[in-house]
N, C-alpha and C positions, 0 to 999 in steps of 0.2 A: 178742286174739280178733277175728275178723271179725264183721260184723253178722249173718251167718247162724249163728254160734255163740252169740251172746248170748241169754240168756233174755229172752223178751218181757216178763217181769215185772221186768226189771232197770231201774235208773234210767237207764242209758245208752240202752236202746231206747225207754224212755218219752220221752226227750228227742228222739229221732228222730221218733216218730209225732206227738207234740204239736207239734214244730217244723214238720212238714209241714203240719199243720192250720193253724197260725198263719201260715205263709208263703202258703198258698193264700188264706186270708182277707184277708191284706194285698194280694196281687196282684189279686184279683178284687173287692176292696171289699165283701166279704161282711158283711152287718149282724150285730150282736151276737146277734140272736135266731135264728141259724142254727148248726148244727153241721156239721162235716166228718167223714164216716165212711169207713173203709176196709174193704171187704167183698169176700171171695173170690167166685169164679164169674164175674167180669167183668160186662159190661153185660147179657149174655144172662140171667144170674141175676136181674137187675132186671126183666126182662120178666115174671117170675113174682112177685117180692117186692112190686112195686107193686100189682098187683091183689089179691094175697093179703092185704095189709094194709088196703086201702081199699075194695074192692068188698064192702061189708057193709051190713046193715040195708036191703036192697032197693035199694041204689044201683047205678048202672051206670058202668062205666069208659068214657070217651069217647076216641076215637082219631082223629087226623088222619093218614090213610094217604098218604104222599108218596114211598114207596120201599120197598125190600125189607125193611129192618130195621124200619121203621114197621109194615109188614104183619105181620112176625113178632111184634112186641110186641102187636098187636091179637089175633092168633091165640092167644097165650098168655093174654091177658086173658079171652078167650072160654072157655078151658078152666076158668078159676077161677069165673066168674060171668057176669052180664050184661055184654056189651060192645057198644058202639055205634060205628059209623063216622060220625063227625061231619062228615067231608069226605074226599074222595079225589081224587087226580089220576091214577088208574090208567088212565082212558080216554085220557089224553094221553101214555101211556107214561112217566109221571112226569117230564115235561119242565119242570115248575115246581112250586113249593109251592102250597098252597091260598091263595086270597084270603080276607080276613076275612069278606066277605059270603057266602061259600060254606059257612061252618061252622055246622052246625045240631046243637046238643047235645040229648041226650035229656032226658026228665023225670028229675028227681032225680039229676043227674050226681055221681059221686064225685070226678071230676077230668077234665081235658082233657089228653091226652098228645100231644106232638109230637116229631118227630125233627128236630133243628135243622139238621143237615147230612146229605145223602144221598150217601154215598160212591160208590155204584154208578152213580147217574144224574147226579151232579155238580150238585146243587141245594142251596140254603141259604136259610134264613129270614133276611130282612134286618130285618124288624120282627116282633114276636111278638104273638099274639092277646091281646086284652083279654078276660079271663074273669070279671071282677067277683069275686064270692065263691066261684066254683068254682076249686079249686086247679089251677094250671097246672104240669104236670110235663113235663120235657124230657129226652130222651136226647141228650146233647151229646158222645157218644163221639168224634166225628171233628172237632169244632171248638172244644172247650173250650180255653181259654188261647190261642186264635188271635186274639182281639179282645176289646175291652171289652164287657161286657154289664151290664145292671141286674139283679142277682140278686134284688132285692126283688120283681120281677114273678113270680117262680117260688116255688111251695111246695116243690118238690123237683127237683133236677137230678142226673142220674147220668151217669157216663162211664166206659167201659172205659179202662184206662190206656194202651193200646198205641199210640195215635196221637201225642198231644202231651205225655203225662204221664210215660211211662216204659215198662217192659216189660209184657207181658201177664201176667195173673194176678190182677188186682184191679179192682174198680170203686170210683171215688171218688163218694160221695154227699153232696150239699149239701142239707141238709134243715132246714126251718123248725121251730121248737120245737113249734108246735101239731100238726104232722104226726107228730112223735115221740110226742106224747101220744095221738094217735089210733091208734097201732099196734094191730093186731088181737091181742088177748091170748089168743085161742084157737089160735094158731099154735105150732108147735114153736119152741123158744128161738132157734135160729139163723136163723129167718126173720122175726123181729120187729125193726123198726128201733130200738126203744127198748133192746133188748139191747146193741146197738153203742154207742148214745149214752151209756147209763149206765156203760159200762165202757171208754170212750175207745177203742173198737174192739179191746179187749184181753180180751174174754170168753174167747176161745180163742186159740191161736197164730195171729196174722195172717200174711199173705204178707209176711214181714218184709223180705226183700231187695227186693221190689217197692216197698214203702213207702219204704225207704232210697233207692232210685233216683228215686222221685217227688220226694223232698225235694231231691236233687241237681239234678233238672230244674227245680224251682221256683227254686232258687238261681241257675241259669243264666238263666232268664227274667228274674229281678230284675236280674241283671248286664247283660242286654241293654238295660235301660231300662224294664222292666215292659211291661204290655200295650199301652200307647200306642205304644211303639216296635215291638213285635211286630206289632201290627195294621198299622202303616204299611208294614213290610217285607212282610207277607203281601199287602197290596194291590198293592205294586209287583211282586212275583213273579207274581201272577195276571194282572196287566195285560200283562206281557210276553208271556205265552202267548196270552191272548185277543186281543191285537193281531195276533199272527201268524195266528190263525184269521180274524179279521175282515178282514184285508188280503190274504187269499189268493184273492180273487175267486171264492169258493165251492168252492175245491179242498178246504179243510178246513171241515167243517160241525159246529158245536157242537150237542150234544144238548140242553143246557139253554137255556130261554128267557133272554134277557139279564137280565131283572129278577130272576131266581132263580139266577144263576150263582154257583157255589161258589168261595170263595177257597182251598179245600183240595183239591178234586178237579176237574180240568179234563177233561171228556169230549168227544170229537169223532170224526167219521168222515172217511174218505177216499173218493174216487170209487167204489172197489170193494174187496171183501175181499182180493183178491190183492195189491193195493197196500198194504193194511193189514198183511198178513203180511210183505211186503217191508220196510215202514217199521219194524216191530218188530225184524226181524232186523238191518237196517242200523244202527238206533239202538243196539242192544246192542254192536255192534262198536266204537262210539265211546264206550262207557261209560254210555249212557242205558238203564238197565234198568227192568224192572217196568212197562212201558207198555201191556201188553195189557189191553184193556177187559174188564169182567166179561161173562160169557156172556149176561146178560140184556139188555145194551146192545150189546155188540160194540165194534169200533173201538178207540180209544185212550183210555187214562185216565192222566193225569199227576197223581199224588198229591203235593202240595207242602206237607206239614205243616211245622211250625215248624223242624224240623231241616234242611230243604232250603234251601241258600243261594241267594241271588239269582243267582249265577253259573250254578248248575245250570239255572235257568229260561232264562237267556240262551242257554246252550248248546243247550237243546232248541229254542228259537225259531229259532236260526240253522240247526240241523239241518232243521227243518221247511221253511225257505225254500230250502235247498239241495236237499232231496228233491223239492220241487215243481218247481224248475228242471229237475232231471234227469228227472222222470217226468210232469210236467204236460202 
């Protein structure tokens, strides 16, 4: 039988889902007082579950808005209860993340929410806010497993699977025990974090094939040498493309400020939109696909998640140099 035929109550599938949790804990150095949950709906569902579970008793959800998905998380929080923008870089067209001294939390904060990597704008947090007793929550959908992080700084981390973890269809939630205990008991069963924790994410039939693929991906990461090796490779990949931008004498212009540059999404512009369209078309002819920037930024976006090999980044950098020689 294949994994999608197995009963989720079977010993065989229990080994898959518990094995995936154990592998993620090992790779990320997750402390013993945390659980790993597998929840359907993807990260977008967590935009709702987080405030529904924790904006209670007159508390306010606090959000640092540094991009499109951070903004969406805030808007969903505001639908549930009181939500406060603790900092925003919208006036800079999200060219960087927020500085620590810009963060102003509300009275009685339930949590501070950040989006660790902003795929559309190509920015990434390099250090995380210090929040004291206020739970720090992060959407790490696009950079989880791309580098080492100190999980103990966070009360809850969530990530859609489809960037570095596996196929779309599930969110991985790393949650501290005290946050599980704080789950809002007035919610429907499937919207409470403690439902998943008490049942090893098996209260109902989980996205079993996605979980199976996540486990395979975690085995691959371990085989690559773990997160230390993955982080080194990702730094090398990003440096290749950023060097091509920085050495182009302004022909290529990065969107993100250098201190906030993402290792996962490199965003940049060319001198005009006609050249950008030609760049994308010519790149596709040599096997460099998916380079069109998001409509909110335009230009070019090179997404270089864990699966992208170093040679792919070299090929893009070489193409950039040749395109500039031809059209500069």
